[in-house]
MARGU-727316 format. One line per field, with one value per residue (C-alpha): x, y, z negated; residue number from 1. Coordinates in Angstrom, 3 decimals. Each point is the difference from the previous one (the first is absolute). Layout:
BEGIN
x <- c(X|...);
y <- c(Y|...);
z <- c(Z|...);
pos <- c(NUM|...);
//
This chain:
BEGIN
x <- c(29.182|2.194|0.182|3.358|0.422|3.371|1.073|3.227|1.037|3.081|-0.174|2.719|2.203|-0.505|-3.761|0.603|2.839|2.190|3.561|2.034|-1.295|0.070|-2.452|-2.547|-2.022|-3.244|-1.964|-3.532|-1.768|-3.668|-1.815|-3.724|-1.013|-3.433|-0.620|0.383|3.216|2.316|3.743|2.425|3.713|2.533|3.530|2.544|3.209|2.574|2.308|0.824|-0.815|-2.146|-3.464|-2.395|-1.551|-3.332|-1.165|-3.280|-0.992|-3.422|-0.311|-2.763|-3.133|-3.383|-2.026|1.076|-3.501|-2.177|-2.454|0.026|-2.406|2.422|0.614|-3.670|-2.046|-3.208|-2.019|1.924|-0.226|-3.718|-0.486|1.082|-2.590|-0.729|-2.207|-2.036|-3.777|-1.605|-3.782|-1.778|-3.033|-2.558|1.337|-0.644|-3.312|-1.921|0.285|-0.920|2.747|2.513|-0.987|0.515|3.414|1.012|-1.116|1.919|3.202|-0.414|-0.578|3.748|1.384|3.535|0.215|1.142|-1.185|0.231|-3.494|-0.394|-3.481|-1.737|-2.876|-3.426|-2.141|-0.601|1.457|2.766|-2.405|-2.417|2.772|1.096|-3.567|-0.429|3.142|-1.221|-3.367|1.663|1.709|-3.304|-2.529|1.107|1.262|-3.421|-1.198|2.841|-2.003|-2.675|2.311|-1.466|3.391|1.211|-3.155|0.572|3.559|-1.053|-2.951|2.051|2.748|-2.331|-2.137|3.084|1.470|-3.416|-0.541|3.505|-0.503|2.781|-0.091|-0.661|2.896|2.304|-0.978|-1.603|3.085|0.473|-3.618|0.258|3.230|-1.576|-2.868|2.399|2.078|-3.080|-0.850|3.506|-0.400|-3.314|1.605|2.866|-2.317|2.811|0.879|3.711|1.737|1.626|-3.384|-1.489|2.579|-0.568|-3.743|-0.005|2.497|-2.800|-1.459|3.038|0.714|-3.502|-0.268|3.299|-0.945|-3.356|1.508|2.834|-2.485|-2.210|2.897|0.976|-3.619|-0.136|3.298|2.448|2.708|0.337|1.673|-1.091|2.517|-0.357|2.371|1.112|1.175|2.064|2.346|-1.899|1.910|-1.167|0.509|-2.120|-2.113|-3.364|-2.699|2.586|3.183|2.916|1.586|3.634|2.751|0.342|-3.383|1.275|2.451|-2.292|-3.040|2.025|1.482|-3.366|-2.124|2.642|1.043|-3.552|-0.747|2.885|-0.794|-3.720|-1.575|-2.996|-1.265|0.879|-3.019|1.348|-1.778|0.401|0.199|1.676|3.452|1.808|1.592|3.717|0.117|-3.239|-0.673|-3.637|-2.127|0.169|-1.825|1.493|-2.685|-3.076|0.566|3.085|-0.667|1.478|3.216|-0.044|-0.230|2.849|2.171|-0.444|0.687|3.303|0.967|-0.443|1.127|-3.182|-0.850|-3.087|-2.236|-3.731|-2.354|-3.626|-2.508|-3.630|0.907|1.690|3.414|1.178|-2.515|0.320|-2.120|-2.276|-2.943|-2.229|0.514|0.129|-1.676|1.903|3.433|2.250|2.783|3.591|1.796|3.552|1.568|3.466|0.706|0.481|-3.313|-1.872|1.563|-0.935|-3.571|-0.414|1.482|-2.213|-3.289|-0.302|-1.739|1.193|3.467|1.638|2.347|3.036|-0.676|2.078|3.273|0.760|-1.073|2.205|2.972|-0.440|-0.893|-3.064|-2.948|-3.330|-3.207|-3.284|-2.990|-3.742|-1.164|-3.552|1.221|3.150|0.090|0.623|3.683|0.416|3.047|3.620|2.429|3.684|3.199|-0.485|-2.463|-0.333|-0.646|0.123|-3.781|-0.796|-1.814|-2.048|0.038|-2.646|-1.777|-0.349|-1.887|1.149|-2.573|0.283|3.408|1.337|1.626|2.435|1.231|3.081|0.725|3.072|2.200|2.895|0.054|1.268|3.621|0.494|1.464|-1.174|-3.602|-1.498|2.221|-1.460|-3.555|0.457|1.887|-3.196|-1.989|2.641|-0.169|-3.791|0.071|-2.049|0.273|-0.080|-1.588|0.419|2.139|-0.060|2.272|0.531|2.384|-2.167|-2.441|-0.192|-3.086|-0.256|-2.528|0.115|-0.766|-3.493|0.814|2.443|-1.852|1.685|-0.451|-0.033|3.769|0.438|-1.984|1.922|3.383|-1.046|-0.962|3.399);
y <- c(-17.759|0.409|1.184|0.367|-0.278|0.551|0.240|-0.437|-0.097|-0.538|-2.688|-0.334|-3.052|-1.294|-0.197|-2.666|-1.779|0.281|-0.654|-0.654|2.846|3.591|1.086|-2.066|1.276|-1.655|0.968|-1.190|-0.012|-0.757|-0.691|-0.591|-1.352|0.217|-3.561|1.223|-2.025|1.493|-0.351|1.096|-0.014|0.821|0.837|-0.067|1.922|0.951|2.898|2.921|0.042|1.419|-1.342|-1.514|1.927|-1.243|1.159|-0.983|0.679|-0.857|-0.553|1.848|-2.075|0.278|0.432|-0.926|-0.981|0.607|1.525|-3.372|-1.274|-1.981|-2.487|-0.203|-2.958|0.331|-0.180|2.879|2.290|-0.623|1.313|3.542|2.793|0.968|3.096|2.639|0.169|3.230|0.369|3.312|0.854|-0.602|-3.543|-0.594|1.803|-2.950|-3.593|-1.203|2.078|-1.385|-3.531|0.890|1.511|-3.151|-2.123|2.279|-0.403|-3.781|-0.090|0.605|-3.250|0.687|3.334|0.488|3.545|2.705|1.501|3.741|1.233|3.346|0.691|-1.411|2.051|3.541|-0.610|2.624|2.776|-0.996|0.038|3.487|1.293|-1.633|1.775|3.367|-0.474|-1.118|3.390|1.737|-2.653|-0.566|-3.128|-1.321|0.076|-1.975|-3.217|1.876|1.003|-1.580|-0.639|-1.934|-2.121|-0.616|-1.220|-2.278|-1.461|-0.588|-1.909|-1.944|-1.033|-1.017|-2.248|-1.540|-0.828|-1.429|-2.140|1.674|0.766|3.666|-0.019|0.469|3.677|0.628|1.622|2.339|1.141|0.738|1.959|1.882|1.181|0.994|2.000|1.888|0.794|1.359|2.209|1.234|0.858|1.898|1.570|-0.356|-2.381|0.360|-1.552|-2.528|-0.982|-0.138|-2.556|-2.137|0.218|-1.213|-2.784|-2.030|-0.704|-1.874|-1.673|-1.518|-0.963|-1.923|-1.847|-1.011|-1.191|-1.941|-1.670|-0.962|-1.549|-2.046|-1.052|-1.432|-1.832|2.478|0.878|3.775|2.434|3.594|2.877|3.662|1.915|2.263|-3.054|-1.671|2.829|2.616|3.045|3.411|3.696|1.751|1.733|-1.204|-0.672|-0.003|-1.665|-1.180|-3.433|0.001|-2.231|-1.900|-1.538|-2.360|-2.149|-0.022|-1.197|-2.585|-1.437|-0.332|-1.358|-2.305|-1.278|-0.871|-1.549|-2.465|-0.981|-0.470|0.054|2.224|2.599|3.488|2.335|3.549|3.268|2.517|3.761|-0.011|0.534|1.084|3.436|-0.326|2.856|-0.378|-3.708|0.968|-1.546|1.899|-0.283|0.209|2.200|-1.009|-3.201|-0.744|-3.756|-0.031|1.418|-2.655|-2.703|1.313|0.535|-3.642|-1.083|1.863|-1.090|-3.693|0.218|-1.676|-0.893|2.175|2.475|-0.359|2.866|-1.163|2.803|0.376|1.012|-1.880|1.553|3.540|1.561|2.538|2.430|0.168|-2.394|2.221|2.796|-2.033|-3.423|-1.386|0.162|-2.895|-1.730|0.824|-3.350|1.199|2.930|0.966|0.806|3.661|0.170|-1.643|2.364|3.045|-1.179|-0.756|3.311|2.029|-1.577|-3.644|-1.691|-3.531|0.321|1.845|2.732|-1.311|-3.701|-0.340|1.037|-3.249|-2.098|2.004|-0.192|-3.765|-0.423|-2.039|0.011|1.255|-1.509|1.865|-2.361|0.057|-2.109|0.120|-1.191|-2.081|-1.284|3.490|0.429|3.226|2.269|-1.095|2.676|-0.537|1.959|0.372|-0.782|0.313|3.699|-0.196|0.127|2.000|3.287|0.720|-2.225|1.405|3.206|0.872|2.726|1.586|2.081|2.675|1.111|3.254|2.258|2.729|2.836|1.978|3.147|2.113|2.234|-1.085|-3.292|1.663|-0.973|-0.975|-3.188|-1.725|1.264|-3.436|-1.498|2.412|-0.816|-3.753|0.253|1.524|-3.042|-2.279|1.779|-0.450|-3.600|0.731|-2.151|1.718|-1.844|1.988|3.075|2.513|3.054|3.099|2.945|1.752|-2.606|-3.434|-2.206|-3.250|-2.425|-1.371|-3.494|0.161|-2.857|2.323|2.566|3.362|2.918|3.766|-0.079|-0.525|3.138|1.953|-1.105|0.569|3.587|0.826);
z <- c(17.223|-3.009|-3.517|-1.696|-3.746|-1.646|-3.589|-1.874|-3.617|-2.151|-2.679|-2.616|0.370|-3.531|0.511|2.677|-1.806|3.074|-1.101|3.107|2.122|-1.119|2.723|1.811|2.876|0.943|3.063|0.354|3.307|0.255|3.165|0.258|3.364|1.603|-1.178|-3.587|-0.512|-2.547|0.462|-2.634|0.579|-2.589|0.879|-2.753|0.300|-2.580|-0.494|-2.215|-3.686|-2.750|0.766|2.442|2.888|1.277|3.423|1.613|3.589|1.336|3.698|1.774|0.348|1.638|-3.165|-3.496|-1.091|3.033|-2.436|-1.715|2.626|2.176|-2.763|-0.977|1.039|1.949|-3.191|-1.563|3.036|0.280|-3.527|0.855|0.086|3.602|0.179|-1.794|0.434|-1.155|-0.322|-0.522|-2.085|2.735|0.407|-3.716|-0.366|-1.443|-1.177|3.474|1.569|-2.500|0.993|3.656|-0.720|-1.871|2.967|2.355|-2.020|-0.118|3.766|0.426|-1.486|1.234|-1.790|-3.592|-0.571|-2.620|-0.352|-0.658|-0.931|-0.351|-2.383|0.850|2.375|-1.243|-3.455|0.282|0.970|-2.759|-2.603|1.039|-0.189|-3.408|-1.210|1.237|-1.709|-3.230|-0.305|-0.656|-1.042|-3.597|-1.732|-0.941|3.613|1.579|0.213|1.954|2.870|3.141|1.597|-3.047|0.099|3.721|-0.584|-2.856|1.925|3.157|-1.790|-2.281|2.956|1.969|-2.704|-0.647|3.673|0.300|-3.083|-1.986|-3.707|-0.810|-2.443|3.029|0.157|-3.393|-1.525|2.953|-0.038|-3.719|0.501|2.897|-2.176|-2.778|2.481|1.174|-3.617|-0.471|3.070|-1.394|-3.337|1.629|2.599|2.499|2.848|0.720|3.042|-2.338|-1.484|3.482|1.127|-3.081|0.571|3.603|-0.761|-1.584|3.443|1.339|-3.343|-0.068|3.689|-0.066|-3.195|1.435|3.279|-1.648|-2.346|2.938|1.933|-3.049|-0.401|3.528|-0.470|1.544|-2.486|-0.341|-2.398|-0.592|-0.230|-0.885|2.274|-2.846|-1.952|2.726|0.933|2.031|-1.214|1.187|-0.493|-2.627|2.659|-1.243|2.627|2.800|-1.255|2.133|-0.358|-1.129|1.409|-3.281|0.772|2.713|-2.000|-3.044|1.966|1.915|-3.186|-1.735|2.855|1.462|-3.408|-1.005|3.392|0.049|-3.598|0.538|3.476|-0.737|2.504|-1.323|-0.229|-0.419|-0.734|2.802|-0.383|-3.453|-1.460|-3.172|-0.435|-0.680|-2.541|-1.957|0.762|0.603|2.749|3.293|3.309|3.502|1.544|1.929|1.945|-2.098|0.060|3.514|-1.445|-2.723|2.682|2.154|-3.088|-1.005|3.582|0.046|-3.524|0.812|3.637|1.232|3.594|0.375|-1.808|0.684|-0.816|0.120|0.548|1.071|3.583|2.857|-0.546|0.739|2.395|2.793|-2.041|-3.018|0.637|-2.158|2.530|3.206|-0.206|3.010|-1.626|0.998|-1.946|0.881|0.440|-0.753|-1.837|-1.145|-3.639|0.912|1.864|-2.863|-2.536|2.086|0.490|-3.697|-1.073|2.294|-0.959|1.058|-2.941|0.784|-1.566|-2.872|1.355|-1.907|0.506|3.176|-1.628|-1.892|2.995|2.351|-2.373|-0.335|3.696|-0.980|2.429|-1.335|1.340|-0.528|0.108|-0.667|-2.942|1.390|3.401|-0.603|3.593|1.387|1.021|-1.976|0.281|-0.285|-1.203|0.724|0.452|3.762|2.771|3.756|0.673|3.797|0.349|-3.122|0.657|-3.112|-3.069|-2.305|-0.989|-3.675|-1.808|-3.237|-1.847|-2.708|1.171|-1.453|2.583|-0.983|2.241|-1.025|2.007|-0.683|2.109|-2.248|1.919|3.160|0.553|-3.644|-1.406|-3.183|0.174|0.616|-2.688|-2.554|1.085|-0.257|-3.294|-1.416|1.133|-1.494|-3.368|-0.083|1.224|3.121|3.115|3.400|2.927|3.216|0.714|2.876|0.164|2.114|-0.374|-2.610|-1.322|-1.541|0.017|-1.943|-1.430|-3.533|-1.168|-1.548|-2.397|-1.786|-2.073|0.133|-2.363|-0.044|-0.493|3.745|0.805|-2.607|1.353|3.620|-0.807|-1.493);
pos <- c(1|2|3|4|5|6|7|8|9|10|11|12|13|14|15|16|17|18|19|20|21|22|23|24|25|26|27|28|29|30|31|32|33|34|35|36|37|38|39|40|41|42|43|44|45|46|47|48|49|50|51|52|53|54|55|56|57|58|59|60|61|62|63|64|65|66|67|68|69|70|71|72|73|74|75|76|77|78|79|80|81|82|83|84|85|86|87|88|89|90|91|92|93|94|95|96|97|98|99|100|101|102|103|104|105|106|107|108|109|110|111|112|113|114|115|116|117|118|119|120|121|122|123|124|125|126|127|128|129|130|131|132|133|134|135|136|137|138|139|140|141|142|143|144|145|146|147|148|149|150|151|152|153|154|155|156|157|158|159|160|161|162|163|164|165|166|167|168|169|170|171|172|173|174|175|176|177|178|179|180|181|182|183|184|185|186|187|188|189|190|191|192|193|194|195|196|197|198|199|200|201|202|203|204|205|206|207|208|209|210|211|212|213|214|215|216|217|218|219|220|221|222|223|224|225|226|227|228|229|230|231|232|233|234|235|236|237|238|239|240|241|242|243|244|245|246|247|248|249|250|251|252|253|254|255|256|257|258|259|260|261|262|263|264|265|266|267|268|269|270|271|272|273|274|275|276|277|278|279|280|281|282|283|284|285|286|287|288|289|290|291|292|293|294|295|296|297|298|299|300|301|302|303|304|305|306|307|308|309|310|311|312|313|314|315|316|317|318|319|320|321|322|323|324|325|326|327|328|329|330|331|332|333|334|335|336|337|338|339|340|341|342|343|344|345|346|347|348|349|350|351|352|353|354|355|356|357|358|359|360|361|362|363|364|365|366|367|368|369|370|371|372|373|374|375|376|377|378|379|380|381|382|383|384|385|386|387|388|389|390|391|392|393|394|395|396|397|398|399|400|401|402|403|404|405|406|407|408|409|410|411|412|413|414|415|416|417|418|419|420|421|422|423|424|425|426|427|428|429|430|431|432|433|434|435|436|437|438|439|440|441|442|443|444|445|446|447|448|449|450|451|452|453|454|455|456);
//
């Protein structure tokens, strides 16, 4: 294994006070062996005139730094973060569930995890309903919104039962109520306001959990994802993570960790728009994407997604109660299942894990002894017949029939350029000589403009 490094430069003779020799040529050769010994040889030769030529040649070596781990002692290597553990809302539905999650994390003494959390229980849904009611209820009636009262009571009860001071979330609850009053005054709930509104759920759950860990003697540090480098597009309610996120997140989390060994507790689901710097969300289930993004950024050994089911199942257990867990999946299979309706994983969450080649393990926080599902780049497909069946509801189907398709080129390109202009995702496509049938992603709202352009 070798790396070669060469550079040369000309240095004026008078800067080296060389009187006898008009030219001096120095060649440096560096060799780093596998035992980390450094040998430097300098050969001095003379000739010519006018200056000094310096030439350096580095011999090819195995690894120049070996990621700085080869020269680290055992103590140093043991301090590195090892995995991501993500917990969803159902795993954090109450104070008792938070205690159980803390015990679960501490039951893995050899792990040094990054914890990613969703909002508590049904908080996200309640916040959205509160926002919709605020549009029409009037400023003076904000405090009477049932969903706001539910959110306040849930979080106050949780901190009280955990023995944490209410000041941990007091500021956020006050800001939440002020935001709802602003929505009531404007009589409008924009996508940008909607993202800011639901962000309070993750911001409060992570602060409560970090405070509880510190209370029981486990050093933890809370992070808001939008403050540590999660940079996204400005597509509110369904933003995409940008590549600049990975180095920014790695620098912040790794830098803080090596300075002070405190477990990072990170908000899932959230990011910061790169144009407006406003808070964005990654779409429903976006905490999974947060977890895999952190895993890739830090190059961790494993990403664990803790759910309320025993892994990825052969079908929806709400439809067929005898669904069984699938022990192994590939990244491509998991992405397909998620995209076409499987609720266990976020559709985009497999991309960072696949790019970083980091295995994803889906486990049940209610049944931690269950083996769960391990998702990797490849698996044994020799006996695979059917992996899983998924159901996707509320799908919009569009049929396009035109005799102009027959024997023509460019027709499909024009059709799909229309979808691109309107930002509409297409799921499934079937074509014949004179017709085109396709289904549209129901998470993308589409307007009358599509009908108008299709009729042209």
